[in-house]
N, C-alpha and C positions, 0 to 999 in steps of 0.2 A: 794905635791898634784898636782902641775902644771905638773910634769912629768907623773903622773897617768892620768890626763885629756888628755894629748897628746897621750898616749898609747891607751886610749879608742877611741879617734878620729881616730887613725890609724887603729885600729881593725875594726871600723865601715866602714871606707873608703874601706878597702880591701874586707870586706865581701859584702857590697852593690855593689861594683864594680866587683864582681865575680873573685877577685884575690887571694882568700884564698884557700889553698890546702885542699883537703878532709881530710887528716890526721890531719891537724890543727883544722878543724871544729870538728872532732870526739874527739880530746883531750879536747877542750873546753867543749863539751857536757858531756863527762864523768866526768870532774872535777866539773862541776856545776850542774849535774843531771837535766839539762834542754836542750831544743832544742836550736840550735844556734840562731834561729829567736827570741826566748824569751830572750836570753842573750843580743842580739843586741838591742832589744826594751828597755830593762831595762837600758842599757848604754845610749841610746838616751834620755830616760826620765831623767836619772841622769844628763846628760850634759845640758838638757833643763832647769832643775831646777837650776843647777849651774849658768847658765847665768843670772838668775834673781837675784841672791844674791852674785855674785862673788865680787862685789865692797865692800861688807860689811864683813870685816875681823875680826870683833869682835862680840861676842854674843849680846852685848848691842845694836849695830847697827841693828842686825837682828831683835830684838824685835820691834824696831821702824819701820822697813820696813814692818813687818807683820801687824802692826796696820794701815798701810797706803794702802787703797784699790787701789788708783791710781798708787802707786809705785810698787805694786806687784799683778798682776792680778791672780796669782795662790793661793790667800789666802784660798780659799775653800779647797785646798789640804793641806795647811800647818797648818790650825787651829787644825787638829787632832793630830799633832805632839806635844808631851810634851816638849816644849822648855826648861823647867826648868831642864831637865835631860842633856841638852847639855852644856858642859863646854867650848867648843871651836867650831870654825867654822867647822873644819873637822868632828867632831862628828855630828853636825847638818846636814851636807851634807850626811853623811853615813845613818843616821836615815831617812832622807827625801827620799833618793834613795831607801831604803828598802820598803817604804810605797807608793811610788808614783803610782805604778800600781793599788793599791786598789782604788785610788781616780780618776783615769783616765778611767772610765768605757766606755766612748764613744770610745776612741781609742782602748781599748781592744775588744769591741764589733765589731768594724770595722775590726779588725785583724781576729777575729774568723769567721766573715761572709765571709771575703775574702778567708781564708784558707779552709773553707767548700766548697766554689765554686771551688777552685783549685783542691781539692780532687775529687769532683764530675766530673770535667772536665777530669782529668787524668783517673779515673775509666771508664767513659763512652767511652772515645776515645780509651783506651786500649782494650776494648772489640770489638770495631768496626774497628780498624785499622788493615790492613793486615800486617803491620810491627810489630805489637804486642809489643808496647813500653808503658811505664807507666810514667817515670820520665820526667816532662815537666816544672818544676818550675825554678826560677832563679838560685837556687843552683845547680840543676842538669845540666842545660845548660851552666852555666858560670863558671865551676870549672877550671879556669886558674890562676896560680899564677905568680909572677914576672918573674920567670925563663921561663915560657912558653909564657909570653906576647910578648916577642920579636919574638918568633917563630910564634905566631899568626898573627903578622903584615904581614907575607908573605903567610898566609893561609886563603883563603876566608871563610872557615868554622869557623875559629877562629874569623874573623872580625865580623861575624854576632853577636857574643856575646857582642861586644863592640860598634860598630858604624853603624850597618847595616841600611843603608838608601838609598841604590842605589848610583848613581853617581860615584864618584872616586872608592869606594870599588868595585862596580860592574865591572868597567873597569880593575881593578887589578885582580879580580877574573878570568875574561876572559883570560887575558894575562898569568897569572900563569899556568893555566891548558891547554892553547894552546901550550905554550912552553914546558911544562913538564907534559903531561898526565901520571897518575900513580895510583897505588893502594894505598889507605889509609885505616885506620881502625878506628872503633868507639872508643870513649874515654873509657879507663879502668874504671870499677866501680865494687864495691863489689857485688859478687853474679852473675856477668855476664861475659861471655867470650867475648873477643874482636872479631869483625867480620870485614873482609876486603870487600871493594867494590872499583870499578874503577871510576875515575873522569877524564873527558876530555872536551875540549872546541874547537869550530871551529871559535872562535873570535866573535860570536854573541850570542851564548847560551852555557850553560854547560849541559853535559849529565852525569848522574850517572847510572852505570850499574854493573852487577855482575863481581866480580874480579876473577882472576885465583888463587890468593893466598888463602890458606885455614887456618882457617875456614872462608868461605866467606858468605856474606849476600845474601840470595836467592832473586834475583830481576829478575822476569820473563820478565818484560817489562821495558826498560830503562826509567829513569825519566829525563825529559828535563826541565831545569830551565832557565827561561828568566828573564829580569829585572822586569817586572810587577809581576811575581810570587814571586820574592824575596821581593818586597814591601808588597805583600799580607801576606807572611809568617811572616815578621817582625811585621805587624799589629796584626796578630793572636797571636804571641808570647807575645806581650805587653799586650794584653787582658788577656791572661792566667796568666801572671806574676802578674797582678793587680787584679786577682780574678773575672774577668768578666765572668758571666755564659753563656755558649753557649746554643742555642736552643736545645731542646731534640732530634731533628732529623736533624743534620747538613747535608747539601747537600754533595754529593760524592766528589765534587771538593775540598771543604774545608777539608774533612777528608783526602783526598790524600795529600794535602800540609801540614797538621798538622802532618801526619804520618812521613813525611820526616825528622822531627826534630831529630829522633833517629839517623839518619845518619849524622846529622850536628855536632855531638859531636865527633870529630875525631882528630887524629894526623897522619901525613903522612910522 
């Protein structure tokens, strides 16, 4: 069981950190007949419950813990589990993990509300953005695995997914594309063709414009990115990621910088 816990923790770490490959996510979803977010939430609930009872390795000890309100704050969840059917610790954990979502209505409701907001944000912005993109959640923006993490360390568009907060990352961004202005393309994704665009820097700002390589992203007016705009984009991204609902009629400047996210998912 210890190895299983470690595997779960690694899966959660990779997924929450945006390091899990799209193919791996699809494999988990097909095997479990659930979305990856649901799978991860169940694993987190499993480990949360495990942390309350990990010291009790015998079923007799578990019964004592369940009777003690102070020792186990999760009693309301556990009282619905028929402990008499559990002959060992592993069985208890398995049954508890299967039922935990039923008893955690508050967390489920928060998740549902957040997901509705994210869907509404994506739908509304997709209609209004001239860049015509939809996917703006954590999975869509952060699909980098360990193999591409090292690449991303030299790619400012990849850095945004990990540590975007200005400062050092911004300086590296300027230097990278001042020394090597080039065409880069959007991240490959199912159902969409990659599109090329050109990125250059003058040492103070970054300019995104239409590339010569085909198929290129149609960019009629170059997009100029400075440090303050980067900070704005990071703040907007975090709001979307956490399901914060935008006002019904976002101003044009916000729409413009939200729309640029489609181009931030690139490999060069």
